[in-house]
C-alpha positions in Angstrom: 10.0 21.0 18.7 10.0 18.6 15.7 10.9 14.7 16.5 12.1 13.3 12.8 12.3 9.9 11.9 13.5 9.2 8.7 13.2 5.8 7.0 13.9 4.0 3.7 12.3 0.8 2.6 14.8 -1.5 1.2 13.5 -5.1 -0.4 16.5 -5.9 -1.4 17.3 -9.5 -3.3 15.8 -12.6 -2.3 19.2 -13.5 -1.0 19.2 -10.3 1.1 15.8 -10.4 2.5 14.1 -7.4 3.5 15.4 -4.6 5.5 12.8 -3.3 7.7 12.5 0.3 7.7 10.4 0.2 11.0 13.1 -1.3 13.0 13.1 0.7 15.8 9.4 0.5 16.1 8.8 4.2 16.4 7.7 4.9 12.6 5.1 2.2 13.0 3.9 4.1 16.2 4.1 7.4 14.2 2.1 5.7 11.3 -0.2 4.2 13.2 -1.2 7.8 14.7 -1.0 9.4 11.0 -3.3 6.8 9.5 -6.1 7.8 12.6 -8.7 5.6 14.1 -9.4 2.1 11.8 -12.9 3.2 11.5 -11.8 6.4 9.8 -11.6 5.0 6.5 -12.7 7.4 3.7 -16.2 6.6 2.7 -15.1 6.7 -0.8 -12.6 3.9 -0.2 -14.8 1.8 1.5 -17.7 1.8 -1.0 -15.0 1.5 -3.7 -13.2 -1.4 -2.6 -15.9 -3.4 -0.8 -18.4 -2.9 -3.4 -15.9 -4.0 -6.2 -15.2 -7.1 -4.4 -18.8 -8.0 -3.6 -20.0 -7.3 -6.9 -17.3 -9.6 -8.1 -18.0 -12.2 -6.1 -14.9 -12.6 -4.1 -14.4 -13.8 -0.6 -11.0 -15.0 -0.1 -8.6 -12.0 0.2 -4.6 -11.7 0.0 -3.6 -8.0 1.6 0.0 -8.3 0.5 1.0 -4.9 2.2 -1.4 -5.1 5.5 0.8 -2.8 7.5 -0.9 -2.3 10.7 -3.9 -4.1 9.4 -6.5 -1.1 8.9 -7.6 -2.5 5.4 -7.7 -5.9 6.4 -9.6 -5.3 9.7 -12.2 -3.6 7.4 -12.4 -6.2 5.1 -12.9 -8.5 8.2 -15.8 -6.6 9.2 -17.3 -6.7 5.9 -17.4 -10.5 6.0 -14.5 -11.3 3.8 -11.9 -14.3 4.5 -8.4 -12.6 5.1 -4.9 -13.5 4.6 -2.3 -10.5 5.2 1.3 -10.3 5.1 3.8 -7.7 5.1 7.4 -7.2 5.4 7.7 -5.5 8.7 7.3 -7.3 11.8 7.1 -3.9 13.8 4.0 -2.9 11.5 2.5 -6.6 12.0 2.5 -6.4 15.8 -0.5 -4.1 15.6 -2.4 -6.3 13.5 -1.8 -9.0 15.5 -2.7 -7.1 18.7 -6.0 -6.7 16.8 -6.8 -10.2 16.0 -5.9 -10.8 19.6 -8.2 -8.1 21.0 -10.9 -9.6 19.0 -10.0 -13.4 18.7 -13.5 -14.0 19.9 -15.0 -13.0 16.8 -14.9 -15.8 14.3 -13.6 -13.8 11.5 -10.7 -12.3 13.3 -10.1 -16.0 15.1 -9.6 -17.3 11.5 -7.8 -14.2 10.6 -4.2 -15.5 9.1 -1.3 -13.1 9.5 2.0 -13.6 8.5 5.6 -12.3 7.5 6.7 -12.5 4.0 8.7 -11.0 1.4 7.3 -9.5 -2.0 9.8 -11.3 -4.2 9.6 -14.4 -2.7 5.9 -14.4 -1.7 4.5 -17.2 -3.8 7.2 -19.6 -2.1 6.6 -18.0 1.5 2.6 -18.3 1.6 2.7 -21.4 -0.8 1.0 -23.4 2.0 -2.0 -21.0 1.8 -2.4 -20.2 -1.8 -4.1 -23.2 -2.7 -6.1 -22.3 -6.3 -5.3 -19.1 -5.8 -7.1 -16.1 -4.0 -10.2 -14.4 -5.2 -8.3 -11.1 -4.8 -5.2 -9.8 -3.9 -4.8 -6.2 -3.1 -1.5 -4.0 -2.7 -3.0 -0.4 -1.7 -2.1 2.5 0.0 0.8 3.3 -2.5 2.4 0.7 -0.7 4.3 -1.0 -3.9 6.3 2.3 -4.6 8.0 1.4 -1.8 10.1 -1.2 -3.6 13.3 0.6 -5.1 14.6 -0.2 -8.5 17.9 -1.3 -7.4 19.3 -2.4 -10.6 17.8 0.5 -13.0 15.6 -2.2 -14.7 12.9 -2.8 -12.5 13.7 -6.4 -12.6 12.5 -6.9 -8.8 9.3 -4.8 -9.3 8.4 -7.3 -12.2 9.3 -10.1 -10.1 6.7 -9.2 -7.3 4.5 -8.6 -10.1 5.0 -11.9 -11.1 4.5 -13.3 -7.2 1.1 -11.3 -7.0 -0.3 -12.6 -10.1 0.5 -16.2 -9.1 -1.5 -15.9 -6.1 -4.6 -14.8 -7.9 -6.8 -17.5 -9.4 -8.7 -17.7 -12.9 -11.5 -15.0 -12.6 -10.1 -13.4 -9.8 -8.9 -9.4 -9.1 -5.6 -8.2 -8.5 -6.1 -4.3 -7.1 -2.8 -2.2 -7.0 -2.3 1.7 -6.6 0.1 4.2 -6.8 0.1 7.9 -6.5 0.0 10.5 -9.2 3.7 10.4 -9.9 3.8 12.4 -13.6 1.9 15.0 -11.2 4.3 14.9 -8.5 7.5 15.0 -10.9 5.9 17.9 -13.3 4.9 20.2 -10.5 7.1 19.2 -7.5 4.1 19.3 -5.1 2.1 16.1 -3.5 -1.3 16.8 -2.3 -1.5 16.7 1.4 -5.2 15.2 1.4 -5.3 11.4 1.1 -8.5 9.5 -0.7 -7.7 6.9 2.1 -7.8 8.3 5.7 -9.5 10.8 7.3 -6.6 11.4 9.4 -7.1 14.8 11.6 -2.8 14.6 12.4 -1.5 15.4 8.9 -0.2 19.1 8.6 2.1 19.1 5.5 3.8 17.1 3.0 7.3 18.4 1.6 8.0 16.6 -1.8 11.7 16.5 -3.4 12.4 14.5 -6.7 16.0 12.7 -6.7 17.4 12.4 -10.5 19.8 10.1 -11.7 21.3 10.3 -15.5 18.9 12.8 -16.3 15.4 10.4 -14.9 13.5 11.1 -11.7 14.8 7.8 -9.7 13.2 8.7 -6.1 10.5 10.9 -4.7 10.9 11.6 -0.9 8.1 12.8 1.2 8.4 14.4 4.6 5.4 13.8 6.6 4.5 16.3 9.2 2.2 14.8 11.9 1.2 16.5 14.9 0.7 13.9 17.7 -2.3 15.7 19.3 -4.3 16.3 16.2 -4.1 19.9 15.8 -3.0 21.0 12.4 -1.4 24.4 13.5 1.8 25.0 11.0 2.6 27.6 13.0 3.3 25.6 16.0 6.0 23.3 16.2 5.4 21.6 19.0 4.5 17.8 19.4 4.9 17.8 15.5 6.8 14.6 14.2 8.1 14.4 10.9 9.0 11.4 8.9 10.4 10.5 5.5 9.4 8.0 3.2 11.1 7.4 0.0 9.0 6.2 -3.0 10.0 4.9 -6.7 8.2 7.5 -8.8 5.9 5.3 -11.1 4.7 6.4 -14.3 1.3 5.6 -15.1 2.3 4.1 -18.4 5.1 2.0 -17.9 3.5 0.7 -14.5 0.3 -0.2 -17.0 2.5 -2.0 -19.3 4.5 -3.9 -16.7 1.0 -4.9 -15.0 -0.4 -6.0 -18.4 3.2 -8.0 -19.0 2.8 -9.7 -15.6 -0.5 -11.3 -16.5 0.7 -12.1 -19.9 -2.1 -9.8 -21.5 -4.4 -12.1 -20.0 -6.2 -9.8 -17.9 -9.0 -7.2 -18.3 -7.3 -3.8 -17.0 -9.2 -0.8 -15.8 -7.7 2.2 -14.0 -9.5 4.4 -11.4 -8.7 8.0 -10.8 -9.1 8.5 -6.9 -12.1 5.5 -7.3 -13.4 7.3 -9.9 -13.3 6.9 -14.1 -10.4 8.1 -15.4 -12.3 10.8 -17.5 -13.8 12.6 -14.3 -10.7 13.4 -12.8 -8.3 15.6 -14.3 -5.2 15.5 -11.6 -6.4 12.7 -9.3 -3.8 11.9 -6.3 -4.0 8.3 -6.8 -4.7 5.7 -9.5 -6.0 2.2 -8.7 -5.5 -0.4 -11.1 -7.6 -3.4 -11.5 -6.7 -6.5 -13.2 -9.2 -9.3 -13.5 -7.5 -12.4 -14.6 -8.4 -14.4 -17.5 
């Protein structure tokens, strides 16, 4: 049988706070299964992120979408000092568990984990920002969880402004999103992920909601096998969970980033961790802002 978990993620206004899509805890558990073992990050991703951060001399990192802590753990193991935040306490409990289990290691003992709202981030962690972080990361298509509640992307822009405030001069901001231009044009989403070596993924079903003739929401139904046996013909022990995303167009997303940094940053875009010209239809775009 197929066990379904249907989720939406709403970030609301600062006054409303953040509504936790993982409130029942079940989705966080399925997500932990989906991403696989914490050592199963793809080598391309590990090499890209760690290599770039070390090349730019980054030491102190803010992970603003840490989820269960997979990226943060990877960075801690690579010798970085990490501050991790997320809006979901149900996701954060997995990160907290990892910190506790490895508390005898100095890097993990010093690992700072806090719940925070992107819309009030610079206030929520004002005691941690100081002169700013060497790098701020928001990866894994996390930012697309934030909807456009007012039709003018004001809250998304506010979140960008908060991220920018956390980056010190000369520091980096890394953020990504799926290739929603391709998804909108074709109606398909590649099931292979550049981030995870998960053996539990069997399929992704895609739907696009249009409002006033414009794509407003992309919904992805992830088919996950608990036992890791990818057999589409056998529905036993299969979990389905649904996530809805705001479909960021590459051009508009790039313009929003430039505006958030007041046009004072070098902006480089990668396609699946490679130069743009090397990949025709990438699954993900990764933006790197180097703040002046």
